[in-house]
C-alpha positions in Angstrom: 212.6 -59.0 -76.9 216.0 -59.3 -75.2 219.2 -58.0 -76.8 221.2 -61.1 -77.7 224.9 -61.5 -77.6 225.8 -63.5 -80.7 228.2 -66.3 -80.0 229.9 -69.2 -81.8 230.8 -72.2 -79.7 232.2 -75.7 -79.9 231.2 -78.6 -77.6 232.6 -82.1 -77.1 230.8 -85.3 -76.5 233.5 -87.1 -74.6 232.4 -90.7 -74.6 234.1 -93.5 -72.6 234.3 -97.2 -73.6 231.0 -97.9 -71.8 229.3 -95.5 -74.1 228.8 -92.9 -71.4 229.2 -89.2 -72.0 231.0 -86.8 -69.7 228.8 -83.9 -68.3 229.5 -81.1 -65.9 227.0 -79.9 -63.4 226.7 -76.2 -62.9 224.4 -73.2 -62.5 223.7 -69.8 -63.8 225.1 -67.2 -61.3 222.0 -64.9 -61.9 219.8 -67.9 -61.2 221.6 -70.1 -58.7 218.6 -72.5 -58.4 218.8 -73.2 -62.2 221.1 -76.2 -62.1 221.9 -78.3 -65.2 224.3 -80.8 -66.7 226.2 -79.9 -69.9 229.0 -81.1 -72.2 232.6 -79.7 -72.1 233.1 -76.8 -74.5 232.4 -73.1 -74.8 232.7 -69.9 -76.8 235.1 -69.6 -79.7 237.8 -66.9 -79.9 237.6 -64.5 -82.8 238.6 -66.3 -86.0 239.1 -69.6 -84.1 237.8 -72.7 -86.0 235.2 -74.9 -84.3 237.7 -77.8 -84.1 240.4 -75.6 -82.6 237.9 -74.3 -80.0 236.7 -77.7 -79.2 240.3 -79.0 -78.7 241.2 -75.9 -76.5 238.1 -76.2 -74.4 238.5 -79.9 -73.9 242.1 -79.4 -72.7 241.1 -76.5 -70.4 238.1 -78.3 -68.9 239.2 -81.9 -68.8 243.0 -81.9 -69.2 242.7 -84.1 -72.4 245.1 -82.8 -75.1 244.2 -83.8 -78.6 245.5 -82.9 -82.0 242.8 -81.3 -84.2 243.0 -84.2 -86.6 241.5 -86.5 -83.9 238.4 -84.4 -83.7 237.2 -85.0 -87.2 234.1 -83.2 -88.4 231.3 -82.0 -86.2 228.7 -84.7 -85.5 225.9 -82.3 -84.7 225.0 -78.6 -85.0 222.4 -76.5 -83.2 221.4 -72.9 -82.7 220.1 -72.0 -79.2 219.1 -69.0 -77.2 219.7 -68.9 -73.4 220.3 -66.5 -70.5 223.5 -66.6 -68.5 224.5 -64.3 -65.7 221.9 -61.7 -66.7 222.7 -61.7 -70.4 220.9 -63.3 -73.3 222.9 -65.3 -75.9 222.1 -66.5 -79.3 224.6 -69.3 -79.9 225.6 -71.4 -82.9 227.4 -74.5 -81.7 229.1 -77.5 -83.2 229.5 -80.8 -81.3 232.4 -83.1 -81.8 232.6 -86.8 -80.8 235.7 -87.9 -78.9 236.0 -91.5 -77.7 238.4 -92.5 -74.9 238.8 -95.8 -73.1 238.5 -93.8 -69.8 239.8 -90.5 -68.6 240.6 -89.0 -65.2 239.1 -85.5 -65.4 241.5 -82.6 -64.6 239.6 -79.3 -64.1 242.6 -77.3 -63.1 242.3 -75.4 -66.4 238.9 -74.0 -65.4 238.6 -70.2 -65.7 237.2 -68.1 -62.9 233.6 -68.3 -64.0 233.8 -72.1 -64.4 235.5 -72.5 -61.0 232.6 -70.5 -59.5 229.7 -72.1 -61.4 230.6 -75.8 -62.0 230.2 -78.0 -59.0 230.8 -81.6 -60.3 231.1 -83.9 -63.2 230.1 -87.5 -64.0 229.7 -89.9 -66.8 226.1 -90.5 -68.0 224.6 -93.3 -70.1 221.7 -92.6 -72.5 219.5 -94.7 -70.2 220.4 -92.6 -67.1 219.8 -89.4 -69.0 216.4 -90.6 -70.2 215.4 -91.6 -66.7 216.7 -88.6 -64.7 214.6 -85.7 -63.5 217.7 -83.5 -63.6 218.1 -80.9 -66.3 220.7 -81.4 -69.0 221.6 -79.8 -72.3 221.2 -80.4 -75.1 217.8 -81.9 -74.6 218.4 -84.3 -77.5 221.5 -85.8 -75.9 220.1 -89.3 -75.1 219.1 -89.8 -78.7 222.3 -88.3 -80.1 224.4 -90.4 -77.8 222.5 -93.6 -78.9 222.9 -92.7 -82.5 226.6 -91.9 -82.2 227.6 -94.9 -80.1 225.4 -97.5 -81.9 227.3 -100.6 -82.8 226.4 -101.9 -86.3 224.5 -105.1 -86.0 225.3 -108.2 -87.9 222.8 -108.9 -90.7 220.2 -111.5 -89.7 220.6 -114.8 -91.6 
């Protein structure tokens, strides 16, 4: 059994007006062939709230500055275990939904690890995620995206 580094994290589902979610494409430095798409976000600082961490990570990774009040409550929570750069992590993470009409991504706030391991970004629809052979996290993302972006239907007469 691996020794785990315990970690708290916050992630952001940044969704544009077309209902697409922003994902970054990167890799694990210890396993460069293990490529995957993932949401903006990351580990929390000691004593940092999930909302504060989500806002900080969003600003660093996309250039989008938001007050904490615009994040609201987390829309999803998960606990995961994963390896990264030769270490095993056990991570509790909260996901926040942020809607934007559109956004020009600014990655100038990436840290050294992000600059080295993140190669691109793009906006994905739930349909595209369901049909791709590419790896993305969380695995539940298409269903989560559909649930969170569903437009209430008018009652049938």
